[in-house]
Structures are given as structure tokens and as C-alpha cells.
PAZA-111818 format. One record per residue (C-alpha): residue in three letters; y, z, x negated. Coordinates in steps of 0.2 Angstrom, whole numbers, plus 5000, padded with zeros to 4 digits. Last residue first. Layout:
BEGIN
ALAYZX;...
//
This chain:
BEGIN
MET530546435181;ALA529046545186;PRO527446495178;VAL526146415189;ALA524546525191;ALA525146615206;ARG525446445215;ASP523546405214;PRO523446225213;THR523246115228;SER522645945222;VAL521146025213;THR520646135228;SER520845985240;ALA519645875229;VAL518346015228;ARG518346035247;LYS518245855249;VAL516645855238;LEU515945995249;PHE516245905265;ARG515445745258;SER513945855254;VAL513845935271;GLY513845765280;VAL512645685268;VAL511345825269;TRP511645835288;ALA511345645290;LEU509745655278;MET508945785290;VAL509445695306;PHE508645535299;ALA507045625294;VAL506945695311;VAL507145525320;PHE506045425308;HIS504445495303;ALA504445645315;PHE505045555331;VAL504245385327;GLY502445445325;ASP501545495309;ALA501445675313;SER501145635331;TRP502445645345;PHE502745455348;GLY500945405348;ASN499345475340;VAL498345635338;ALA499845745344;TRP500345865331;THR502245845331;THR502746025334;THR503646045317;GLY504845905322;ALA505546015336;LEU506146135322;LEU506945985313;VAL507845935330;ALA508446115333;MET509146125315;ALA510145965318;THR510846035334;VAL511346195325;GLY512146095311;ALA513145995324;ALA513646155333;PHE514346215316;GLN515346065313;ARG516146075330;THR516446255328;SER517346215312;PHE516546255295;LEU517446345281;GLY517746505290;ALA516546595279;ARG515446625295;TRP515446435298;LEU514946395280;GLY513546525281;PHE512946475298;SER512846295294;GLY512046315276;ALA510846445281;MET510246355297;ILE510146185288;LEU509146265274;MET508046355286;ALA507746195295;ALA507146115279;PRO506046265276;PHE505146225293;TRP505246035292;GLY504046045278;LEU502646085289;THR502645905296;MET502845825279;LEU501345925273;ALA500245865287;TRP500645685283;SER500145715264;LEU498645805270;ASP498045655280;ASN498245545265;LEU497245675254;GLY495845675267;SER495745495268;ALA495645475249;PHE494245605249;SER493245515262;HIS493545355253;ASN492745405237;GLY492645225230;SER493845265215;GLY495145135220;ALA496045255232;VAL495945405220;SER496645315204;TYR498445295202;ALA498945255220;LEU498045405228;ALA498745515214;ALA500545455217;ASN500345485236;LEU499745665232;THR501145695220;THR502445635232;HIS501845755245;VAL501745895232;PHE503545865226;LEU504145855244;ILE503346025248;THR504146095232;GLY505846025237;TYR505646105255;ALA505246275247;ALA506746265235;GLY507946215249;GLY507446355260;ALA507546485246;LEU509246415240;ALA509946415258;ALA509346585261;ASN510146645245;GLY511746565250;TRP511646645267;GLY511546815259;GLY512846775246;LYS514146745260;GLY515746805250;ALA516546625249;ASP516046615231;ARG514246645236;LEU514246515250;VAL514946385238;SER513646425225;ALA512246405238;LEU512946235243;ALA512946185224;THR511146245222;VAL510646145238;PHE511545995231;TRP510646005214;LEU508946025223;LEU509345865233;ALA509745775217;LEU508045835209;ILE507145775225;ALA507945605224;PHE507545585205;GLY505745615209;LEU505745495224;ILE506345365212;VAL504845395200;THR503645395215;ALA504445225221;ILE503945145205;LEU502245225207;ILE502045145224;ARG502644975219;THR501344975204;ARG499945035215;HIS500144905229;GLY498344845231;ASP497645015227;TYR498645125238;PHE498844995253;SER497344895253;VAL496245035248;LEU496845145262;GLU496745015275;ALA495044965270;ALA494445145271;SER495145165288;ALA496745265293;GLY496445435301;VAL498245485300;LYS499345325296;PRO499345225281;GLN501045235272;GLY502345105276;GLY503245045261;PHE503545125245;VAL505045015239;GLY506045055255;TYR505445235255;ALA506145245237;ILE507845165242;LEU508145275257;PHE507645435247;LEU508845375232;VAL510345345244;ALA510045515253;ALA509845605236;GLN511545535229;ILE512445585245;GLY511745765243;ALA512245765225;GLY514045765230;ARG514245945227;TRP513445935210;ASN514545785205;LYS516045875211;ASP515646035201;TRP515345925186;ASP517145845188;VAL517946015191;LYS517146085175;SER517745935165;MET519545965172;
//
């Protein structure tokens, strides 16, 4: 029973990750956009240092929860005989997690000392780099969604409707990698990349995590008949 409880926690880590991400970004606030002025950078990063560093810690736990979810997903795929898809999900999740850690580190460094050091050109470069990293991060995130959706579908665990939803989510994330406009809706800091794509990513993670948790519950409630002694 202890093993089943741990399995359930790991498979439900995607839900935990989504909640923590939303809390962290609520605490963090609106990051200065690409090309923000020196005054904007100092006002945000130096003026809200404590709040940003608190959000950084929450983001760290959110990323860890996401990686636990990815590991649980890969384990399910391997158990279903789809080890190749499981390895692909693990690789995509690890790459995306690394980008998120670097992005978080850049913002923490800006708040901790860089923004208040007076080197405004360097601070502006780090702020712009963090936006670029998030745009590029949609590539491995799309790989995670592709591997998870295709793998679960090929294993007979996902319905055609669930598979189609996964493919749609993957397409949205890949569209997010093209948001390199200077400003506006299709920019790296625009509405599509910053809100729409992020929401789709979190929705997929929550949906699959709930699916995996229910799978554990159904496995526990329906014991293997071969393991029950004959009367």
C-alpha cells in the first residue's frame, strides 16, 4: 500500500506543479518586457527583490514537481511496453526543466544583485535572454507532449479524442516557438506566448496527471484475479 501511495503522489505531481507555477507567477508579478528601460528594470527587480526571491523558491519546487511527473509518465510508458516513447518524454521533460531552471536563475540573479548594481546594459541583456529562453523552451515542452500523447495512445491507454487533444496542444506549443516579433501579440513577451501557450502546457500536464492518478486508483480497486487464492 505504501508503494501505491507513492506512485499516486508521483503521478499526481503534474497537478502539484501547475498549482505551484500559478502561485509563483502570481507572487513574481509582471516581468519587464523585452527592451525595457533601465528605470523599469531597477524598479521591478530591485524594488521587488524579496517578492521575486520568494517566487524563485516556489518555482524551484514547481519545477521539481514537474520533473517527478515526467518521470512517472516515462515509467507508465515503459510498463506499457513503450519504452522508446518513455525515453523521449524523459528527455523532453529534462531539457524543458533545465531551461526553466536557467530562466529562474537569471531572474533571481537580477533581483539579488544585478539590477541594483548600476550595470543597466548587462541587466537588460539578462532580462531579454530570459524571454528568449522561454520561447526556445517550447521545443522540448512540445517533445514531452508528443511523446506522452503518442506513447499513451499507442499503448492503448489514451482514446482517440485524448490523443487529438495532445496533438493540438503540441501544435500550439510549436507555434509558440515562432513568436519572435519585436512587439505585440506574436512577440516573445506577447499574449500568445506568455499566456495562451503557457496555459495549454499546464492544461495538458494537469490532464495527463489526473489520468495517471485515476489509472493507479483503478488498478488498486481491481485486483489481479490470478493473485487471489482459490476458495
